[in-house]
GUZA-391345 format. One record per residue (C-alpha): residue number from 1; x, y, z. Coordinates in Angstrom, 2 decimals. Last residue first. Example, Ala and Ser with C-alpha at 12.3 -4.5 7.8 and 13.67 -1.06 7.14 Angstrom:
+-----+---------+---------+---------+
!   k !    east !   north !      up !
+-----+---------+---------+---------+
!   2 !   13.67 !   -1.06 !    7.14 !
!   1 !   12.30 !   -4.50 !    7.80 !
+-----+---------+---------+---------+
//
This chain:
+-----+---------+---------+---------+
!   k !    east !   north !      up !
+-----+---------+---------+---------+
! 296 !   -9.47 !   27.49 !    6.79 !
! 295 !   -7.30 !   26.31 !    9.67 !
! 294 !  -10.37 !   25.15 !   11.60 !
! 293 !  -11.46 !   23.11 !    8.57 !
! 292 !   -8.02 !   21.53 !    8.24 !
! 291 !   -7.88 !   20.73 !   11.94 !
! 290 !  -11.31 !   19.11 !   11.74 !
! 289 !  -10.14 !   17.02 !    8.78 !
! 288 !   -7.09 !   15.87 !   10.76 !
! 287 !   -9.17 !   14.90 !   13.79 !
! 286 !  -11.64 !   12.98 !   11.63 !
! 285 !   -8.73 !   11.27 !    9.84 !
! 284 !   -7.09 !   10.28 !   13.12 !
! 283 !  -10.35 !    8.85 !   14.46 !
! 282 !  -10.94 !    6.88 !   11.25 !
! 281 !   -7.43 !    5.42 !   11.26 !
! 280 !   -7.71 !    4.32 !   14.90 !
! 279 !  -11.16 !    2.77 !   14.37 !
! 278 !   -9.89 !    0.78 !   11.38 !
! 277 !   -6.89 !   -0.42 !   13.38 !
! 276 !   -9.15 !   -1.43 !   16.28 !
! 275 !  -11.34 !   -3.50 !   13.96 !
! 274 !   -8.30 !   -5.13 !   12.32 !
! 273 !   -6.73 !   -6.11 !   15.65 !
! 272 !  -10.10 !   -7.49 !   16.80 !
! 271 !  -10.30 !   -9.93 !   13.87 !
! 270 !  -13.91 !  -10.80 !   12.99 !
! 269 !  -14.00 !   -7.55 !   11.03 !
! 268 !  -11.68 !   -9.18 !    8.49 !
! 267 !  -14.49 !  -11.55 !    7.49 !
! 266 !  -16.57 !   -8.60 !    6.25 !
! 265 !  -13.72 !   -7.82 !    3.82 !
! 264 !  -11.65 !   -4.66 !    3.97 !
! 263 !  -11.08 !   -1.39 !    2.13 !
! 262 !  -10.24 !    1.99 !    3.70 !
! 261 !  -10.56 !    4.61 !    1.01 !
! 260 !   -8.73 !    7.68 !   -0.31 !
! 259 !  -10.31 !    9.78 !   -3.06 !
! 258 !   -8.60 !   12.15 !   -5.51 !
! 257 !  -10.48 !   15.10 !   -6.99 !
! 256 !  -10.51 !   17.00 !  -10.29 !
! 255 !  -12.95 !   19.82 !   -9.65 !
! 254 !  -16.24 !   20.05 !  -11.58 !
! 253 !  -16.70 !   23.26 !  -13.60 !
! 252 !  -18.02 !   21.62 !  -16.76 !
! 251 !  -14.66 !   22.20 !  -18.52 !
! 250 !  -12.88 !   20.20 !  -15.83 !
! 249 !  -11.22 !   21.88 !  -12.87 !
! 248 !   -7.67 !   21.60 !  -11.53 !
! 247 !   -6.46 !   23.32 !   -8.38 !
! 246 !   -3.44 !   25.58 !   -9.13 !
! 245 !   -0.54 !   25.38 !   -6.68 !
! 244 !    2.29 !   27.91 !   -6.65 !
! 243 !    5.57 !   27.24 !   -4.90 !
! 242 !    7.11 !   26.06 !   -1.66 !
! 241 !    5.42 !   22.74 !   -0.87 !
! 240 !    5.35 !   21.88 !    2.83 !
! 239 !    1.83 !   20.41 !    2.96 !
! 238 !    1.77 !   19.66 !   -0.76 !
! 237 !    1.70 !   15.87 !   -0.99 !
! 236 !   -1.88 !   15.38 !    0.25 !
! 235 !   -2.95 !   17.95 !   -2.37 !
! 234 !   -2.75 !   15.46 !   -5.21 !
! 233 !   -0.07 !   16.00 !   -7.87 !
! 232 !    0.20 !   17.38 !  -11.41 !
! 231 !    3.61 !   18.72 !  -12.42 !
! 230 !    5.50 !   21.74 !  -13.67 !
! 229 !    9.11 !   22.22 !  -14.78 !
! 228 !   12.70 !   22.04 !  -13.54 !
! 227 !   12.39 !   25.03 !  -11.20 !
! 226 !   13.87 !   23.43 !   -8.09 !
! 225 !   10.44 !   23.34 !   -6.44 !
! 224 !    9.12 !   21.42 !   -9.46 !
! 223 !   11.90 !   18.85 !   -9.10 !
! 222 !   11.10 !   18.34 !   -5.41 !
! 221 !    7.37 !   17.91 !   -6.09 !
! 220 !    7.99 !   15.32 !   -8.84 !
! 219 !   10.42 !   13.38 !   -6.66 !
! 218 !    7.84 !   13.32 !   -3.85 !
! 217 !    5.20 !   12.03 !   -6.26 !
! 216 !    7.26 !    9.04 !   -7.29 !
! 215 !    8.34 !    7.28 !  -10.49 !
! 214 !    9.62 !   10.18 !  -12.56 !
! 213 !    9.30 !   11.02 !  -16.29 !
! 212 !   10.57 !   14.41 !  -17.52 !
! 211 !    8.96 !   15.98 !  -20.61 !
! 210 !   11.19 !   18.20 !  -22.71 !
! 209 !    9.10 !   17.56 !  -25.81 !
! 208 !    6.16 !   18.83 !  -23.76 !
! 207 !    2.88 !   16.94 !  -23.92 !
! 206 !    0.10 !   19.16 !  -25.19 !
! 205 !   -2.10 !   21.42 !  -23.09 !
! 204 !   -5.36 !   22.26 !  -24.86 !
! 203 !   -7.21 !   22.86 !  -21.57 !
! 202 !   -9.88 !   20.27 !  -22.36 !
! 201 !   -7.21 !   17.84 !  -23.60 !
! 200 !   -5.06 !   18.24 !  -20.51 !
! 199 !   -8.11 !   17.75 !  -18.26 !
! 198 !   -9.17 !   14.62 !  -20.15 !
! 197 !   -5.64 !   13.19 !  -19.94 !
! 196 !   -5.62 !   13.91 !  -16.19 !
! 195 !   -8.93 !   12.07 !  -15.81 !
! 194 !   -7.70 !    9.02 !  -17.74 !
! 193 !   -4.40 !    8.92 !  -15.86 !
! 192 !   -6.32 !    9.05 !  -12.56 !
! 191 !   -8.50 !    6.08 !  -13.51 !
! 190 !   -5.56 !    4.03 !  -14.83 !
! 189 !   -3.34 !    4.51 !  -11.79 !
! 188 !   -0.64 !    7.17 !  -11.74 !
! 187 !    2.84 !    7.44 !  -13.30 !
! 186 !    4.63 !   10.70 !  -12.63 !
! 185 !    5.17 !   13.41 !  -15.24 !
! 184 !    7.34 !   16.48 !  -14.90 !
! 183 !    6.06 !   18.70 !  -17.69 !
! 182 !    8.53 !   21.13 !  -19.25 !
! 181 !    7.40 !   24.77 !  -19.00 !
! 180 !    5.96 !   27.25 !  -21.51 !
! 179 !    2.69 !   25.33 !  -21.91 !
! 178 !    2.11 !   25.68 !  -18.16 !
! 177 !    1.57 !   29.41 !  -18.55 !
! 176 !    3.74 !   31.41 !  -16.12 !
! 175 !    2.10 !   32.91 !  -13.03 !
! 174 !    4.63 !   31.56 !  -10.55 !
! 173 !    7.73 !   30.22 !  -12.33 !
! 172 !   10.38 !   31.19 !   -9.72 !
! 171 !    8.15 !   29.88 !   -6.93 !
! 170 !    8.03 !   26.44 !   -8.58 !
! 169 !    4.96 !   25.25 !  -10.45 !
! 168 !    2.13 !   22.97 !   -9.35 !
! 167 !   -0.98 !   21.66 !  -11.11 !
! 166 !   -3.36 !   20.49 !   -8.44 !
! 165 !   -5.57 !   17.54 !   -7.52 !
! 164 !   -8.07 !   18.35 !   -4.79 !
! 163 !   -8.75 !   16.02 !   -1.90 !
! 162 !  -11.42 !   13.50 !   -1.01 !
! 161 !  -11.08 !   11.85 !    2.38 !
! 160 !  -11.41 !    8.67 !    4.43 !
! 159 !  -14.20 !    6.98 !    2.48 !
! 158 !  -14.91 !    3.66 !    4.18 !
! 157 !  -15.18 !    0.45 !    2.17 !
! 156 !  -16.70 !   -3.01 !    2.56 !
! 155 !  -16.27 !   -5.82 !    0.05 !
! 154 !  -17.43 !   -5.88 !   -3.56 !
! 153 !  -14.58 !   -3.85 !   -5.10 !
! 152 !  -15.30 !   -3.12 !   -8.79 !
! 151 !  -15.38 !    0.63 !   -8.11 !
! 150 !  -11.67 !    0.74 !   -7.31 !
! 149 !  -12.10 !    4.51 !   -6.68 !
! 148 !   -8.60 !    5.88 !   -6.29 !
! 147 !   -6.03 !    5.86 !   -3.48 !
! 146 !   -5.97 !    2.85 !   -1.21 !
! 145 !   -5.76 !    2.07 !    2.49 !
! 144 !   -5.98 !   -1.71 !    2.81 !
! 143 !   -7.18 !   -4.28 !    5.34 !
! 142 !   -6.71 !   -8.03 !    5.74 !
! 141 !   -3.58 !   -8.62 !    3.65 !
! 140 !   -2.37 !  -11.52 !    1.48 !
! 139 !   -5.95 !  -12.56 !    0.72 !
! 138 !   -5.44 !  -12.37 !   -3.04 !
! 137 !   -7.97 !   -9.57 !   -3.49 !
! 136 !   -6.18 !   -7.56 !   -0.80 !
! 135 !   -2.81 !   -8.23 !   -2.45 !
! 134 !   -4.19 !   -7.06 !   -5.80 !
! 133 !   -5.46 !   -3.85 !   -4.17 !
! 132 !   -2.05 !   -3.22 !   -2.61 !
! 131 !   -0.45 !   -3.63 !   -6.04 !
! 130 !   -2.92 !   -1.21 !   -7.62 !
! 129 !   -2.48 !    1.32 !   -4.82 !
! 128 !    1.28 !    1.61 !   -5.19 !
! 127 !    3.26 !    0.00 !   -2.41 !
! 126 !    3.55 !    0.05 !    1.38 !
! 125 !    3.29 !   -3.18 !    3.40 !
! 124 !    2.61 !   -3.08 !    7.12 !
! 123 !    2.90 !   -6.12 !    9.41 !
! 122 !    1.86 !   -5.07 !   12.90 !
! 121 !    2.22 !   -7.76 !   15.58 !
! 120 !   -0.43 !   -6.74 !   18.10 !
! 119 !    0.47 !   -7.01 !   21.81 !
! 118 !    1.40 !   -3.31 !   21.98 !
! 117 !   -2.19 !   -2.22 !   21.30 !
! 116 !   -2.60 !    1.41 !   22.38 !
! 115 !    1.05 !    2.38 !   21.83 !
! 114 !    1.23 !    0.50 !   18.55 !
! 113 !   -1.94 !    2.25 !   17.34 !
! 112 !   -0.69 !    5.68 !   18.33 !
! 111 !    2.60 !    5.18 !   16.46 !
! 110 !    0.71 !    3.76 !   13.49 !
! 109 !   -1.45 !    6.85 !   13.17 !
! 108 !    1.47 !    9.23 !   13.56 !
! 107 !    3.50 !    7.43 !   10.89 !
! 106 !    0.63 !    6.83 !    8.45 !
! 105 !   -0.23 !   10.27 !    7.15 !
! 104 !    2.23 !   11.77 !    4.63 !
! 103 !    4.45 !    8.90 !    3.47 !
! 102 !    2.01 !    6.06 !    4.10 !
! 101 !   -0.76 !    7.92 !    2.28 !
! 100 !    1.52 !    8.56 !   -0.68 !
!  99 !    2.78 !    4.97 !   -0.84 !
!  98 !   -0.60 !    3.24 !   -0.60 !
!  97 !   -1.01 !    1.16 !    2.54 !
!  96 !   -1.39 !   -2.61 !    2.91 !
!  95 !   -2.29 !   -4.02 !    6.30 !
!  94 !   -1.72 !   -7.42 !    7.92 !
!  93 !   -2.34 !   -7.01 !   11.65 !
!  92 !   -1.19 !  -10.11 !   13.50 !
!  91 !   -2.64 !  -11.25 !   16.83 !
!  90 !   -3.36 !   -9.20 !   19.92 !
!  89 !   -6.17 !   -7.23 !   21.52 !
!  88 !   -6.41 !   -8.42 !   25.13 !
!  87 !   -9.68 !   -9.48 !   26.80 !
!  86 !   -8.52 !  -12.97 !   27.84 !
!  85 !  -11.25 !  -14.61 !   25.78 !
!  84 !  -10.30 !  -12.46 !   22.83 !
!  83 !   -6.73 !  -13.74 !   23.16 !
!  82 !   -7.88 !  -17.33 !   22.73 !
!  81 !   -9.95 !  -16.40 !   19.71 !
!  80 !   -6.99 !  -14.52 !   18.27 !
!  79 !   -4.65 !  -17.48 !   18.75 !
!  78 !   -7.14 !  -19.86 !   17.11 !
!  77 !   -7.70 !  -17.43 !   14.24 !
!  76 !   -3.94 !  -17.17 !   13.72 !
!  75 !   -3.61 !  -20.97 !   13.69 !
!  74 !   -6.45 !  -21.24 !   11.19 !
!  73 !   -4.81 !  -18.71 !    8.88 !
!  72 !   -1.44 !  -20.48 !    9.12 !
!  71 !   -3.10 !  -23.81 !    8.26 !
!  70 !   -5.00 !  -22.37 !    5.30 !
!  69 !   -1.85 !  -20.80 !    3.85 !
!  68 !    0.08 !  -24.06 !    4.37 !
!  67 !   -2.63 !  -25.98 !    2.51 !
!  66 !   -1.90 !  -23.98 !   -0.64 !
!  65 !    1.85 !  -24.33 !   -0.07 !
!  64 !    1.57 !  -28.12 !    0.20 !
!  63 !   -0.37 !  -28.33 !   -3.08 !
!  62 !    2.12 !  -26.04 !   -4.85 !
!  61 !    5.02 !  -28.10 !   -3.50 !
!  60 !    3.50 !  -31.29 !   -4.91 !
!  59 !    3.29 !  -29.63 !   -8.33 !
!  58 !    6.95 !  -28.60 !   -7.87 !
!  57 !    7.65 !  -25.06 !   -6.68 !
!  56 !   10.63 !  -23.33 !   -8.25 !
!  55 !   13.67 !  -22.07 !   -6.36 !
!  54 !   16.17 !  -19.32 !   -7.08 !
!  53 !   17.88 !  -18.11 !  -10.26 !
!  52 !   20.94 !  -20.28 !   -9.64 !
!  51 !   18.67 !  -23.34 !   -9.53 !
!  50 !   16.73 !  -25.38 !   -6.96 !
!  49 !   13.56 !  -27.39 !   -7.57 !
!  48 !   11.23 !  -27.26 !   -4.59 !
!  47 !    8.77 !  -29.51 !   -2.76 !
!  46 !   10.07 !  -33.01 !   -3.54 !
!  45 !    7.81 !  -35.62 !   -1.95 !
!  44 !    7.82 !  -38.13 !    0.91 !
!  43 !    6.12 !  -35.76 !    3.34 !
!  42 !    8.60 !  -36.34 !    6.19 !
!  41 !   11.59 !  -36.57 !    3.85 !
!  40 !   10.57 !  -33.38 !    2.03 !
!  39 !   10.03 !  -31.61 !    5.34 !
!  38 !   13.49 !  -32.60 !    6.58 !
!  37 !   15.12 !  -31.56 !    3.30 !
!  36 !   13.42 !  -28.14 !    3.48 !
!  35 !   14.52 !  -27.78 !    7.10 !
!  34 !   18.15 !  -28.45 !    6.15 !
!  33 !   18.05 !  -25.95 !    3.27 !
!  32 !   16.66 !  -23.24 !    5.55 !
!  31 !   19.23 !  -23.98 !    8.24 !
!  30 !   22.02 !  -23.82 !    5.63 !
!  29 !   20.73 !  -20.43 !    4.51 !
!  28 !   21.08 !  -19.14 !    8.06 !
!  27 !   18.20 !  -17.78 !   10.14 !
!  26 !   16.82 !  -14.29 !   10.63 !
!  25 !   13.40 !  -15.12 !    9.09 !
!  24 !   13.59 !  -12.40 !    6.41 !
!  23 !   17.29 !  -13.03 !    5.74 !
!  22 !   16.77 !  -16.79 !    5.41 !
!  21 !   13.83 !  -16.28 !    3.07 !
!  20 !   15.85 !  -13.88 !    0.90 !
!  19 !   18.72 !  -16.37 !    0.66 !
!  18 !   16.41 !  -19.31 !   -0.09 !
!  17 !   14.60 !  -17.52 !   -2.92 !
!  16 !   11.10 !  -18.02 !   -4.27 !
!  15 !   10.15 !  -14.94 !   -2.18 !
!  14 !    6.43 !  -15.66 !   -1.65 !
!  13 !    6.47 !  -19.47 !   -1.61 !
!  12 !    9.65 !  -19.42 !    0.44 !
!  11 !    8.00 !  -17.12 !    2.99 !
!  10 !    4.94 !  -19.39 !    3.29 !
!   9 !    7.06 !  -22.53 !    3.50 !
!   8 !    9.15 !  -20.97 !    6.29 !
!   7 !    6.02 !  -20.02 !    8.24 !
!   6 !    4.69 !  -23.56 !    7.88 !
!   5 !    8.00 !  -24.97 !    9.12 !
!   4 !    8.03 !  -22.57 !   12.08 !
!   3 !    4.53 !  -23.75 !   13.07 !
!   2 !    5.66 !  -27.38 !   13.24 !
!   1 !    6.25 !  -30.28 !   10.84 !
+-----+---------+---------+---------+
//
């Protein structure tokens, strides 16, 4: 077995599908099947059970996959240690980014990072914050940019920003009471849903019978601009919004805010590509915050 075999096992363990693994690794399905048979002959065990729904790990396959993760990690550490000696930042950056942050901030940051460190293989995953958090806990990524508090996290964290959460209405509905409009609702994490529910209750705003459910903030903003109702979104999404925004406050006068954090483990700081990524994000955020303050 070689490095390519371990990489194939890792992808198969994640996708549980030969076709998807072949597409991800840019090889044919027949090549994948052939390499699986070769590994099974070499190890003397059956690793996967095949069906129309995909593949299932056997007990022996689960053991091999567990060791595969350790082997890949050790190989990456070896490569990074060798690169460190040569003075070049390289290796693989495994980062998970929340969808909203990725949509409105990440592109410029990542472009600068890739230009500064072209030898780094950047592997970026964007998803909702809860999924990214689960991946960080599971060791599938080394660093995460998440929305929300995640107060149970025991690793290291850096607060990137705190922004206001606003009720928004389209330009044609400016000044109208929210109770007169359908609510365009988007799913948020548990903490944010709890705070929004508290704000709605304190302001005696009941759920509209004409409520519209969407699965993304950008869809909510677009629908509000078209006059389909009102929504609640964080300010990060409102740079180009054409309409009225109303920052939300609780009954005690405190604003409803949304935090964004960089989360990582102390072990991740041993990887130079992670350290440089963290520095790049922090510098961009400081520059952006300064621009916001100057604008005000």
